[in-house]
N, C-alpha and C positions, 0 to 999 in steps of 0.2 A: 186051104186056103188058110196061113195063121198069120196075126196082123200085128205088127211090130212098129215100133214106135216111127213116122216120116219113109213108110215105106211104101213104093209104087203098088196100086192094083193091076190086075189083069185089067181091067174098062181104061188104063188112065189118068184115075184120079188119086190122088195121094191121098192117104189116110196117116192119121194121129191124132195128137193135140192139140188143139189149137190154142192161140196164147189166153183168151180167157177161160179155158178148163186148166189148164196149169196155175194163172193166177188165185183161180179158185182153190185150188187143193191146196197152196202156195198159207192162204189166207185161215184155212180149216185149220192145217198145220200153226200156225201160228198162235190162232185160238185155241186151242189142245196145249200148248206149250205154256201160254200166260194163265190160263186155268191148274196146270200140271206144276208148275214151278215153285210158286207157294208151299201143296204139297211137301214137292220135296225137301224144299229148304226146313218147311216145319220139321218135318221125320231126323232133320240132321239135332235139330236144340231140340228133341221130346230126348233120344238118344241117349246127347250130352249129359241133361239133365238126371235121364236114369242112371248112367254110369256115375256120375256126382253122387246120387241118393244111395246109387247099391256102395259105395265105397264109405257115406257117412255111416250107414247099416254095419258095415263090416269093422270098422273102428270102434261102433260102440259094443258090437258083441265083443270081440279081443278085450278091450276093456274092460270088460266082466271077468273075460275071463284070467288077465292078469290081476285082477280086484281079488278073486278067489284065492290067488295064491299067494298076494300080500297076505291074504288073512288067517293061513296055511302060516306063513311066516312071522306074525305078528309085527308090519309094518302098518296097517292101513292107519293109523295115525299118526304117522309121521311125515310134517311139512315136505320135505325132499330126501332121493335114499335109493338107493339100486337092488332090486331083490332076482336073483338067478330061478330063470322060468324053468329049464332044462333039469334041472336035479345036476347037474355038470360042478360043481363048483364057482361058478364064473360067474358077478354079478353081468345078466343080460340088461337090464329096461331098468332106466331110472322113470318113477315112480312120486308121485304126487298125494299124499293120503291114501295109497293106493293102488290108484290108478293110474295110467302111463301119462309124464309131464309135457309137456309142451318143447323136449326139447328138440332140438332142429335135427340131432343125430344120435338121441340114444332114448327115442320114446317111440314116437307110432312108426318110425320109418322103418325099426327094429320089428316088430311085432306083426309086418304084415307080410306076407309070403309073397313069391313067385318071384315077377318080373320089376314090382314095384318102383324098382329105382329107374329102372330104364322107359316105365309108363306113365308114372306122375311126377309132379314138381313140387316139392314142399320148401318150405320156409316158418322161419316163426316173427315175434316180434323180439327187438332189442329186452335183454334178459328172460327169452324165454316164457312169455305167459300167453300168448295163443299162435298157436300151430294151422299156418294157411296149406289148404293143398288142391291142387286140382291137375286136369290131366296131362301130362305131356303135349300132346298135340293140340289143347289148348293153345299153351303156355308158352312153346314154341323151344323145346326144352327140358330136357328130364335132368331126375337126381335133386340133391339136397342145392338150395342158394342162400346167397348170405341175406338177400333183401325180399322181402314177398312182392317187389314189381312186376315181376314175369306172372306170378302168382294173382294178383290183383287186378292187374292189367287184362287179363283173359276175360274179366265180367262172371266168369261161373267158376265157383271155386268151393270147398267144405270150410268153416273155421271150428276148430276145436278147441273150447275151453275145456281145463285139467280142472278136476276139484281143487278148491282152495280152502279149504277145515273140511276138519271131521264129520262125517256122515251126507257129505254134498256127493252128486255124481259128476263127471262129467258133461258138458255141450257141445252139440256139433248142431251150425247152424249153414243154411244151405245159402248161398247166395248167384241168382240162376237169372242175372239182367240179361247179361249178355251170350246165355247159351247157345 
């Protein structure tokens, strides 16, 4: 004889879960949810931070490759100019002292490959002095924007400061207050 909830056995007694047993099971599930929920939320935060830091590393690595190309073209001491990255005779990226500048449309966004324009949101400060970058998921939109409000409001972003003099390297700062 198999027992199923609320079945009548051959001796006339009903078998199944009592109200107390159901309440105890629900309480156990509630306690487990309270314990597990912060861990899942924390994983999301850690994933966002890891994504931001990975992109920051990729930007710095790409910047060094752009600098190498700037050295070969002899423009590493020029405040602002453009260089040809793929030797096709067309200048591809704006550089500042050999490294990518903070241009909204002609620097970091040009050197990053793949689905960058669909997966990231970026902007610059007035005068292209600083490049702001976050994931499209955190900003709620993707691509290039005129002001950095969407990036800043995400509370989880990268700030790229280009080189401002010869011999200086660009810096990447991570803001992870609300990741």
